[in-house]
All heavy atoms as an XYZ file, in Angstrom:
841
protein
N      76.948    113.498     75.213
C      77.138    112.618     76.440
C      78.672    112.029     76.221
O      79.138    111.830     75.302
C      76.185    111.537     76.495
C      74.737    112.031     76.913
S      73.557    110.684     77.232
C      74.228    110.107     78.794
N      78.957    111.502     77.413
C      80.343    110.914     77.433
C      80.098    109.403     77.906
O      79.448    109.169     78.905
C      81.230    111.615     78.499
C      82.652    111.109     78.555
C      83.556    112.004     79.426
N      83.638    113.294     78.911
C      83.370    114.432     79.618
N      83.078    114.254     80.883
N      83.452    115.612     79.058
N      80.674    108.588     77.079
C      80.513    107.130     77.279
C      82.011    106.511     77.557
O      82.885    106.904     76.958
C      79.905    106.472     76.131
C      78.475    106.869     75.858
C      78.267    107.952     75.033
C      77.380    106.062     76.314
C      76.877    108.288     74.795
C      76.158    106.481     76.123
C      75.925    107.530     75.292
O      74.634    107.920     75.049
N      81.972    105.372     78.403
C      83.120    104.521     78.468
C      82.589    103.108     78.001
O      81.592    102.674     78.458
C      83.594    104.320     79.840
C      84.682    103.403     80.050
C      85.935    103.845     79.240
C      85.037    103.196     81.497
N      83.275    102.541     76.961
C      82.959    101.233     76.404
C      83.993    100.258     76.827
O      85.126    100.322     76.471
C      82.797    101.371     74.876
C      82.498     99.854     74.278
C      81.710    102.292     74.506
N      83.579     99.274     77.701
C      84.577     98.194     77.912
C      84.451     97.185     76.798
O      83.332     96.937     76.352
C      84.259     97.613     79.381
O      83.111     96.843     79.364
C      84.377     98.690     80.477
N      85.395     96.408     76.598
C      85.410     95.524     75.414
C      85.347     96.213     74.166
O      84.724     95.817     73.071
N      85.903     97.457     74.141
C      85.743     98.259     72.833
C      86.449     97.672     71.642
O      86.228     98.262     70.613
C      86.254     99.659     73.186
O      87.613     99.641     73.672
N      87.334     96.677     71.749
C      87.955     96.104     70.520
C      87.228     95.005     70.045
O      87.538     94.436     68.896
C      89.344     95.669     70.860
O      90.207     96.862     71.087
N      86.194     94.437     70.700
C      85.360     93.382     70.293
C      84.442     93.724     69.287
O      84.264     94.933     68.953
N      83.678     92.836     68.697
C      82.699     93.090     67.542
C      81.833     94.021     68.044
O      81.561     95.082     67.338
C      82.148     91.764     67.100
C      81.146     91.925     66.024
C      81.566     92.075     64.743
C      79.797     91.985     66.216
C      80.697     92.256     63.534
C      78.880     92.304     65.154
C      79.456     92.323     63.779
N      81.012     93.755     69.060
C      79.965     94.641     69.486
C      80.515     95.956     70.004
O      79.979     97.092     69.537
C      79.160     94.049     70.691
C      78.346     92.804     70.410
C      77.652     92.276     71.513
C      77.267     93.001     69.226
N      81.510     96.049     70.850
C      82.083     97.207     71.300
C      82.655     98.091     70.324
O      82.494     99.312     70.197
N      83.390     97.578     69.240
C      83.947     98.339     68.109
C      82.875     99.060     67.391
O      82.911    100.275     67.112
C      84.719     97.447     67.337
C      85.501     98.172     66.173
C      86.323     97.267     65.451
N      85.587     96.190     64.752
C      85.609     94.960     64.958
N      86.427     94.463     66.053
N      84.893     94.045     64.408
N      81.673     98.363     67.144
C      80.729     99.010     66.268
C      79.954    100.107     67.057
O      79.451    100.992     66.489
C      79.785     97.897     65.658
C      80.434     97.062     64.582
N      80.637     97.588     63.261
C      80.946     96.004     64.497
C      81.295     96.753     62.546
N      81.514     95.615     63.363
N      79.701     99.683     68.412
C      78.966    100.599     69.100
C      79.689    101.941     69.358
O      79.100    102.959     69.253
C      78.639    100.151     70.506
C      77.969    100.784     71.550
C      76.567    101.288     71.085
C      77.820     99.969     72.841
N      81.088    101.753     69.649
C      81.840    102.941     69.860
C      81.898    103.820     68.661
O      81.779    105.024     68.687
C      83.255    102.453     70.247
N      82.013    103.225     67.517
C      82.004    103.887     66.230
C      80.677    104.677     66.041
O      80.665    105.894     65.546
C      82.180    103.008     65.043
C      83.672    102.532     64.812
C      83.728    101.760     63.557
N      85.091    101.152     63.556
C      85.370    100.137     62.774
N      84.416     99.560     62.046
N      86.637     99.572     62.717
N      79.659    104.045     66.271
C      78.239    104.703     66.156
C      78.158    105.855     67.249
O      77.605    106.942     66.682
C      77.155    103.755     66.439
C      76.953    102.665     65.295
C      76.426    103.368     63.910
N      75.042    103.110     63.990
C      74.262    103.567     63.092
N      74.786    104.153     61.989
N      72.953    103.360     63.094
N      78.713    105.713     68.325
C      78.465    106.829     69.295
C      79.402    108.071     68.824
O      78.974    109.216     68.932
C      78.939    106.339     70.676
C      77.961    105.393     71.298
C      78.589    104.729     72.492
C      76.651    106.054     71.737
N      80.569    107.795     68.479
C      81.443    108.842     67.898
C      80.810    109.532     66.716
O      80.715    110.758     66.601
C      82.877    108.246     67.572
C      83.702    109.225     66.775
C      83.579    107.846     68.837
N      80.311    108.801     65.782
C      79.676    109.255     64.559
C      78.461    110.150     64.895
O      78.172    111.097     64.299
C      79.121    108.198     63.730
C      78.481    108.479     62.295
C      79.280    109.048     61.379
C      77.102    108.520     62.176
C      78.673    109.524     60.214
C      76.601    108.945     61.037
C      77.302    109.496     60.046
N      77.766    109.858     66.072
C      76.598    110.665     66.581
C      77.023    111.824     67.409
O      76.238    112.582     67.810
C      75.684    109.792     67.372
N      78.359    112.048     67.547
C      78.830    113.182     68.080
C      79.141    113.083     69.617
O      79.380    114.104     70.275
N      79.203    111.844     70.118
C      79.397    111.633     71.587
C      80.889    111.566     71.797
O      81.669    111.064     71.003
C      78.680    110.457     72.093
C      77.197    110.549     71.960
N      76.449    111.346     72.750
C      76.382    109.963     71.154
C      75.224    111.210     72.437
N      75.116    110.406     71.402
N      81.328    111.763     73.092
C      82.677    111.587     73.543
C      82.758    110.154     73.964
O      81.983    109.761     74.854
C      82.937    112.616     74.624
C      84.436    112.452     75.089
O      85.281    111.949     74.412
O      84.754    113.023     76.197
N      83.699    109.392     73.514
C      83.772    107.898     73.771
C      85.147    107.468     74.214
O      86.135    107.775     73.676
C      83.452    107.064     72.583
C      83.469    105.551     72.949
C      81.928    107.533     71.961
N      85.165    106.922     75.532
C      86.399    106.449     75.960
C      86.483    104.917     75.808
O      85.417    104.143     75.905
N      87.561    104.316     75.362
C      87.740    102.981     75.056
C      88.465    102.253     76.243
O      89.287    102.823     76.871
C      88.476    102.694     73.808
C      88.124    103.577     72.747
S      86.415    103.121     72.040
C      86.530    103.829     70.420
N      87.934    101.017     76.562
C      88.742    100.251     77.589
C      88.624     98.789     77.259
O      87.622     98.135     77.207
C      87.933    100.551     78.937
C      88.773    100.042     80.196
C      89.578    100.977     80.744
C      88.773     98.767     80.662
C      90.377    100.640     81.798
C      89.441     98.421     81.723
C      90.215     99.229     82.361
O      90.984     98.872     83.433
N      89.877     98.333     76.829
C      89.800     96.915     76.345
C      91.225     96.298     76.503
O      92.294     96.955     76.614
C      89.715     96.973     74.793
C      89.320     95.629     74.182
O      90.419     94.840     73.952
O      88.118     95.368     74.114
N      91.116     94.849     76.761
C      92.410     94.331     77.012
C      93.470     94.323     75.923
O      94.638     94.399     76.316
C      91.981     92.750     77.206
C      92.974     91.754     77.917
C      93.510     92.299     79.122
C      92.553     90.341     78.040
N      93.016     94.432     74.771
C      93.885     94.628     73.608
C      94.830     95.898     73.798
O      95.941     95.851     73.349
C      93.098     94.704     72.157
C      94.103     95.139     71.139
C      92.434     93.390     71.988
N      94.143     96.852     74.558
C      94.864     98.122     74.746
C      95.656     98.158     76.028
O      96.084     99.179     76.526
C      94.004     99.336     74.630
C      93.267     99.492     73.312
C      94.175     99.725     72.229
O      95.194    100.481     72.406
O      93.898     99.156     71.027
N      95.654     96.946     76.716
C      96.190     96.749     78.085
C      95.337     97.214     79.227
O      95.825     97.286     80.386
N      94.069     97.318     78.898
C      93.046     97.731     79.975
C      92.317     96.358     80.350
O      91.595     95.947     79.477
C      92.060     98.784     79.565
C      92.926    100.008     79.202
O      93.876    100.433     79.912
O      92.545    100.752     78.226
N      92.301     95.990     81.504
C      91.705     94.861     82.019
C      90.690     95.054     83.109
O      90.950     95.754     84.009
C      92.736     93.950     82.625
C      92.246     92.487     82.892
O      91.063     92.235     82.902
O      93.067     91.507     83.127
N      89.336     94.795     82.818
C      88.305     94.966     83.812
C      88.587     94.322     85.121
O      88.022     94.540     86.195
C      86.904     94.648     83.317
C      86.462     95.570     82.262
C      86.815     93.274     82.981
N      89.557     93.236     85.217
C      89.944     92.606     86.375
C      90.865     93.440     87.219
O      91.130     93.180     88.468
C      90.554     91.281     86.151
C      89.639     90.253     85.560
C      90.345     88.974     85.164
C      88.392     89.948     86.397
N      91.430     94.588     86.560
C      92.356     95.356     87.331
C      91.462     96.511     87.834
O      91.414     97.647     87.171
C      93.405     95.843     86.447
C      94.489     96.826     87.150
O      94.266     97.355     88.251
O      95.483     96.964     86.412
N      90.957     96.475     89.005
C      90.117     97.412     89.561
C      90.703     98.781     89.737
O      90.079     99.840     89.331
C      89.428     97.063     90.899
C      88.526     98.100     91.617
C      87.320     98.237     91.101
C      89.055     98.795     92.705
C      86.475     99.275     91.695
C      88.356     99.791     93.129
C      86.974     99.981     92.667
O      86.212    100.907     93.254
N      91.912     98.970     90.098
C      92.546    100.224     90.347
C      92.684    100.878     89.024
O      92.382    102.224     88.946
C      93.904    100.000     91.103
O      93.804     99.255     92.291
C      94.594    101.353     91.189
N      93.202    100.266     87.958
C      93.196    100.877     86.614
C      91.883    101.311     86.104
O      91.706    102.362     85.504
C      93.966     99.972     85.676
C      94.284    100.521     84.361
C      94.938     99.409     83.485
N      95.338     99.869     82.168
C      96.506    100.344     81.755
N      97.499    100.081     82.623
N      96.743    100.744     80.659
N      90.867    100.343     86.300
C      89.549    100.705     85.804
C      88.939    102.055     86.569
O      88.460    102.900     85.920
C      88.701     99.615     86.055
C      87.113     99.737     85.688
C      86.972     99.994     84.186
C      86.390     98.514     86.190
N      89.189    102.048     87.863
C      88.558    103.171     88.645
C      89.298    104.384     88.210
O      88.692    105.398     88.043
C      88.979    102.859     90.138
C      88.487    103.976     91.083
C      86.978    104.117     90.999
C      88.969    103.660     92.482
N      90.587    104.515     87.962
C      91.429    105.597     87.443
C      90.898    106.088     86.123
O      90.655    107.168     85.939
C      92.930    105.264     87.386
C      93.697    106.475     87.693
C      95.172    106.077     87.696
N      95.575    105.073     88.827
C      96.159    104.066     88.467
N      96.736    103.651     87.362
N      96.400    103.170     89.352
N      90.683    105.169     85.267
C      90.086    105.448     83.943
C      88.779    106.167     83.990
O      88.476    107.076     83.349
C      90.121    104.237     83.084
C      89.561    104.547     81.654
C      90.610    105.332     80.785
N      90.206    105.190     79.565
C      89.966    106.423     78.789
N      90.024    107.547     79.401
N      89.567    106.335     77.500
N      87.822    105.621     84.842
C      86.493    106.200     84.980
C      86.668    107.578     85.654
O      86.098    108.551     85.251
C      85.610    105.305     85.846
C      85.310    103.960     85.147
C      84.313    105.984     86.189
C      84.707    102.919     85.792
N      87.466    107.709     86.589
C      87.668    109.120     87.264
C      88.219    110.017     86.253
O      87.813    111.221     86.238
C      88.671    108.849     88.419
C      88.292    108.290     89.664
C      89.211    107.868     90.670
O      90.431    107.889     90.433
O      88.915    107.764     91.913
N      89.023    109.612     85.427
C      89.740    110.465     84.428
C      88.609    110.948     83.396
O      88.578    112.131     82.963
C      91.031    109.911     83.774
C      92.155    109.733     84.677
O      92.166    110.441     85.670
O      93.055    109.032     84.175
N      87.942    109.910     82.870
C      86.966    110.177     81.808
C      85.699    110.888     82.324
O      85.078    111.604     81.512
C      86.655    108.920     81.038
C      85.686    109.153     79.831
C      86.266    110.026     78.798
C      85.435    107.669     79.276
N      85.221    110.574     83.556
C      84.005    110.893     84.010
C      82.810    110.751     83.044
O      82.105    111.692     82.664
C      84.121    112.413     84.420
C      85.020    112.824     85.475
C      85.164    114.158     85.998
O      84.644    115.155     85.146
N      85.742    114.428     87.082
N      82.623    109.484     82.695
C      81.511    109.149     81.720
C      80.112    109.396     82.377
O      79.987    109.250     83.626
C      81.729    107.731     81.403
C      82.323    107.213     82.659
C      83.231    108.208     83.119
N      79.188    109.820     81.579
C      77.710    109.679     81.940
C      77.227    108.333     82.040
O      76.424    107.963     82.792
C      76.918    110.492     80.947
C      77.440    111.874     80.801
O      77.389    112.695     81.971
O      77.905    112.386     79.797
N      77.809    107.428     81.087
C      77.269    105.984     80.931
C      78.472    105.072     80.884
O      79.315    105.451     80.013
C      76.199    105.933     79.791
C      75.739    104.550     79.671
C      75.107    106.902     79.908
N      78.455    104.046     81.362
C      79.417    102.974     80.994
C      78.670    101.812     80.417
O      77.595    101.318     80.800
C      80.068    102.313     82.325
C      80.786    103.352     83.104
C      81.019    101.140     82.016
C      81.307    102.993     84.367
N      79.143    101.410     79.157
C      78.585    100.280     78.368
C      79.592     99.264     78.438
O      80.659     99.280     77.976
C      78.478    100.840     76.920
C      77.578    102.095     76.694
C      77.837    102.624     75.287
C      76.155    101.650     76.992
N      79.159     98.205     79.243
C      80.031     97.085     79.692
C      79.799     95.961     78.704
O      78.812     95.230     78.833
C      79.843     96.729     81.074
C      80.627     95.639     81.643
N      82.013     95.556     81.297
C      80.354     94.555     82.446
C      82.472     94.428     81.902
N      81.443     93.835     82.480
N      80.902     95.695     77.784
C      80.776     94.583     76.903
C      81.843     93.519     76.997
O      82.067     92.720     76.208
C      80.674     95.172     75.450
C      79.372     95.801     75.043
C      79.300     97.241     75.620
C      79.240     95.678     73.609
N      82.846     93.997     77.961
C      83.964     93.088     78.047
C      83.699     91.698     78.556
O      83.015     91.444     79.540
C      85.047     93.578     79.171
N      84.253     90.732     77.705
C      83.949     89.337     77.972
C      84.882     88.415     77.131
O      85.546     89.070     76.229
C      82.485     88.911     77.751
N      84.913     87.196     77.384
C      85.660     86.265     76.491
C      84.647     85.860     75.439
O      83.728     85.117     75.568
C      86.050     85.000     77.234
C      86.993     84.066     76.442
O      87.023     84.285     75.267
O      87.627     83.189     77.023
N      84.835     86.496     74.222
C      83.869     86.246     73.142
C      83.894     85.058     72.521
O      83.007     84.643     71.745
C      84.065     87.486     72.175
N      84.916     84.310     72.609
C      85.157     82.991     72.030
C      84.527     82.034     72.751
O      85.229     81.569     73.840
C      86.580     82.736     71.689
C      86.785     81.383     70.884
C      87.268     83.911     70.856
N      83.471     81.451     72.472
C      82.782     80.598     73.283
C      83.421     79.255     73.664
O      83.595     78.856     74.860
C      81.431     80.114     72.662
C      80.622     79.077     73.378
C      80.484     81.371     72.471
N      84.136     78.608     72.728
C      84.966     77.426     72.916
C      86.048     77.682     73.919
O      86.498     76.816     74.748
C      85.326     76.683     71.645
C      86.155     77.604     70.755
C      87.398     77.797     70.648
C      85.581     78.265     69.718
N      87.728     78.608     69.575
C      86.591     79.034     68.960
C      84.195     78.400     69.213
C      86.334     79.855     67.874
C      84.074     79.337     68.175
C      85.070     79.943     67.411
N      86.632     79.001     73.972
C      87.709     79.344     74.940
C      87.121     79.279     76.285
O      87.663     78.878     77.212
C      88.242     80.685     74.667
C      89.272     80.619     73.595
O      89.707     79.646     73.065
N      89.682     81.845     73.151
N      85.879     79.937     76.448
C      85.146     79.932     77.690
C      84.820     78.528     78.262
O      85.014     78.287     79.412
C      83.930     80.871     77.613
N      84.425     77.641     77.226
C      84.087     76.390     77.725
C      85.329     75.595     78.104
O      85.327     74.845     79.190
C      83.404     75.571     76.490
N      86.448     75.810     77.560
C      87.706     75.097     77.830
C      88.200     75.674     79.107
O      89.110     75.027     79.823
C      88.633     75.144     76.685
N      88.015     76.905     79.354
C      88.698     77.698     80.518
C      87.524     78.409     81.372
O      87.532     79.486     81.506
C      89.666     78.704     79.972
C      90.751     78.161     79.090
N      91.773     77.409     79.567
C      90.740     78.152     77.770
C      92.685     77.113     78.507
N      91.912     77.414     77.425
N      86.680     77.501     81.884
C      85.482     77.983     82.559
C      85.807     78.892     83.637
O      85.132     79.956     83.910
C      84.609     76.800     83.028
N      86.723     78.633     84.533
C      87.061     79.434     85.687
C      87.537     80.751     85.322
O      87.122     81.837     85.725
C      88.084     78.785     86.661
C      87.647     77.406     87.268
C      88.485     79.785     87.695
C      86.312     77.577     88.003
N      88.391     80.861     84.248
C      88.798     82.140     83.669
C      87.752     82.960     83.108
O      87.529     84.166     83.383
C      89.907     81.873     82.610
C      90.538     83.120     82.027
C      91.537     82.758     80.984
C      92.003     84.040     80.265
N      92.821     83.721     79.096
N      86.865     82.370     82.340
C      85.669     83.000     81.707
C      84.769     83.492     82.778
O      84.137     84.614     82.729
C      84.975     82.056     80.719
N      84.504     82.610     83.935
C      83.603     83.072     84.997
C      84.257     84.284     85.702
O      83.472     85.212     86.091
C      83.417     81.989     85.978
C      82.666     82.437     87.145
C      81.276     82.575     87.195
C      83.417     82.621     88.397
C      80.818     82.989     88.404
C      82.775     83.032     89.557
C      81.486     83.265     89.423
O      80.743     83.730     90.674
N      85.488     84.304     85.969
C      86.197     85.291     86.659
C      86.036     86.618     85.883
O      85.687     87.752     86.490
C      87.682     85.001     86.872
O      87.736     83.760     87.723
C      88.375     86.094     87.676
N      86.332     86.511     84.622
C      86.188     87.772     83.771
C      84.795     88.255     83.823
O      84.572     89.480     84.028
C      86.553     87.366     82.263
C      86.465     88.588     81.374
C      87.363     89.766     81.820
C      86.881     88.143     80.014
N      83.768     87.330     83.618
C      82.316     87.931     83.677
C      81.955     88.339     84.969
O      81.419     89.585     85.111
C      81.457     86.772     83.160
N      82.130     87.601     86.020
C      81.697     87.910     87.368
C      82.451     89.154     87.979
O      81.946     90.132     88.409
C      81.607     86.668     88.186
N      83.580     88.797     88.166
C      84.602     89.789     88.845
C      84.721     91.076     88.013
O      84.730     92.135     88.465
C      85.918     89.241     89.166
C      86.826     90.272     89.870
C      85.804     88.063     90.203
N      84.860     90.933     86.741
C      84.962     92.031     85.778
C      83.748     92.988     85.919
O      83.801     94.189     86.041
N      82.459     92.382     85.970
C      81.282     93.082     85.990
C      81.211     93.722     87.327
O      80.777     94.804     87.503
C      80.081     92.171     85.707
O      80.223     91.723     84.339
C      78.737     92.956     85.916
N      81.537     92.919     88.378
C      81.433     93.492     89.871
C      82.457     94.735     89.922
O      82.065     95.850     90.646
C      81.990     92.420     90.836
N      83.563     94.683     89.309
C      84.492     95.726     89.374
C      83.931     96.920     88.593
O      84.145     98.111     89.038
C      85.866     95.480     88.649
C      86.712     94.576     89.570
O      86.422     94.487     90.870
N      87.831     94.018     88.912
N      83.323     96.863     87.499
C      82.708     97.844     86.699
C      81.649     98.531     87.590
O      81.536     99.777     87.619
C      82.135     97.361     85.334
C      81.278     98.487     84.721
C      83.298     97.011     84.387
N      80.719     97.699     88.193
C      79.696     98.207     88.951
C      80.137     98.965     90.141
O      79.682    100.087     90.612
C      78.683     97.125     89.332
C      77.982     96.398     88.308
C      77.146     95.334     88.744
C      77.009     97.488     87.552
N      81.123     98.432     90.827
C      81.685     99.179     92.058
C      82.291    100.418     91.549
O      82.183    101.416     92.269
C      82.660     98.100     92.831
C      83.284     98.748     94.002
C      82.345     99.159     95.109
O      81.128     98.853     95.085
O      82.702     99.872     96.016
N      83.191    100.467     90.603
C      83.834    101.662     90.101
C      82.765    102.739     89.779
O      83.045    103.922     90.029
C      84.912    101.352     88.940
N      81.788    102.217     89.062
C      80.682    103.241     88.746
C      80.175    103.859     89.979
O      79.724    104.981     90.091
C      79.600    102.447     87.944
N      79.799    103.061     91.020
C      79.256    103.515     92.251
C      80.089    104.331     92.968
O      79.625    105.539     93.320
C      78.963    102.248     93.163
C      78.173    102.640     94.467
C      78.135    101.567     95.512
N      79.368    101.185     95.964
C      80.120    101.865     97.038
N      79.500    102.960     97.498
N      81.244    101.614     97.413
N      81.409    104.083     93.012
C      82.346    104.957     93.745
C      82.494    106.373     93.082
O      82.697    107.330     93.798
C      83.695    104.209     93.809
C      84.824    105.150     94.338
C      83.702    103.040     94.789
N      82.442    106.259     91.671
C      82.691    107.566     90.958
C      81.475    108.386     90.670
O      81.380    109.338     90.051
C      83.467    107.196     89.673
O      82.606    106.310     88.886
C      84.798    106.776     90.012
N      80.197    107.813     91.072
C      79.031    108.492     90.874
C      78.325    108.225     89.365
O      77.489    108.938     89.126
N      78.854    107.332     88.600
C      78.267    107.131     87.299
C      76.989    106.308     87.569
O      76.942    105.246     88.225
C      79.201    106.146     86.437
C      78.467    105.831     85.215
C      80.508    106.879     86.210
N      75.811    106.918     87.247
C      74.500    106.323     87.414
C      73.965    105.344     86.508
O      73.029    104.607     86.786
C      73.575    107.512     87.720
C      73.888    108.371     88.877
C      72.900    109.501     89.133
O      71.807    109.588     88.347
O      73.095    110.275     90.045
N      74.588    105.300     85.352
C      74.118    104.489     84.268
C      75.129    103.460     83.822
O      76.242    103.828     83.387
C      73.592    105.147     83.146
C      72.304    105.899     83.520
C      71.769    106.582     82.281
O      71.879    106.062     81.100
N      71.093    107.685     82.361
N      74.893    102.160     84.001
C      75.809    101.092     83.404
C      74.886    100.152     82.637
O      73.961     99.731     83.108
C      76.524    100.296     84.580
C      77.255     99.166     83.960
C      77.355    101.216     85.459
N      75.229    100.030     81.368
C      74.592     99.109     80.482
C      75.417     97.813     80.316
O      76.531     97.959     79.906
C      74.198     99.666     79.268
C      73.496     98.886     78.278
C      73.449    101.005     79.466
N      74.849     96.682     80.612
C      75.508     95.431     80.304
C      74.961     94.820     79.080
O      73.732     94.626     78.947
C      75.257     94.464     81.444
C      75.827     92.980     81.352
C      77.331     93.018     81.093
C      75.474     92.066     82.622
N      75.829     94.454     78.191
C      75.439     93.922     76.898
C      76.171     92.575     76.618
O      77.262     92.444     77.084
C      75.583     94.918     75.735
N      75.567     91.790     75.869
C      76.152     90.436     75.619
C      75.635     89.965     74.266
O      74.576     90.396     73.824
C      75.841     89.457     76.729
O      76.575     88.208     76.555
N      76.384     89.031     73.840
C      75.873     88.361     72.607
C      75.032     87.124     72.988
O      74.834     86.941     74.187
C      77.076     87.753     71.783
O      77.666     86.670     72.464
N      74.377     86.521     72.030
C      73.577     85.354     72.299
C      74.292     84.246     72.887
O      73.562     83.351     73.616
C      72.715     84.997     71.099
C      73.535     84.194     70.180
N      74.460     84.568     69.256
C      73.566     82.790     70.002
C      75.003     83.660     68.560
N      74.636     82.475     68.982
N      75.594     84.171     72.770
C      76.418     83.166     73.441
C      76.292     83.126     75.002
O      76.540     82.129     75.543
C      77.774     83.242     73.028
C      77.972     82.965     71.567
N      77.800     81.887     70.945
C      78.545     83.708     70.632
C      77.911     81.914     69.700
N      78.368     83.017     69.428
N      75.881     84.176     75.544
C      75.690     84.192     77.057
C      74.537     83.236     77.495
O      74.566     82.874     78.546
C      75.430     85.640     77.507
N      73.613     82.996     76.689
C      72.396     82.272     77.008
C      71.965     81.213     76.033
O      71.078     80.434     76.272
C      71.287     83.203     77.265
C      70.839     84.094     76.218
C      70.016     83.561     75.165
C      71.339     85.376     76.016
C      69.653     84.396     73.991
C      71.008     86.146     74.929
C      70.304     85.725     73.973
O      69.922     86.493     72.899
N      72.699     81.007     74.936
C      72.295     79.925     74.002
C      73.553     79.127     73.564
O      74.643     79.708     73.881
C      71.752     80.625     72.793
N      73.281     78.017     73.036
C      74.379     77.137     72.515
C      74.990     77.843     71.289
O      74.161     78.520     70.608
C      73.822     75.767     72.231
C      73.432     74.948     73.344
C      74.498     74.515     74.206
O      75.638     74.184     73.682
O      74.449     74.660     75.362
N      76.150     77.719     71.137
C      76.810     78.362     69.919
C      76.339     77.727     68.563
O      75.871     76.669     68.457
C      78.374     77.935     70.095
C      78.443     76.971     71.093
C      77.205     76.912     71.904
């Protein structure tokens, strides 16, 4: 299978991408560290069109909880708009499976 992992430089994304590659899957990385921003819909759409993944594993987020608390609007924008961009790009390109994953920080105190 072919996967696109957003947030692929983060803790979860990095380990997940490695496991998928080790299992013999084709894995595309998409991460801010590499200049790829889920807030940039045009770039995201182009990447999905190029890779044609079977599944998008969406893990992009501000992983540092105290950063998110100090910059709530920025964190909200990344989470809400970034996820909306991933879902819309998946819809437009025909990707039928999008998996949203998060750490416990999304629903629990640090």
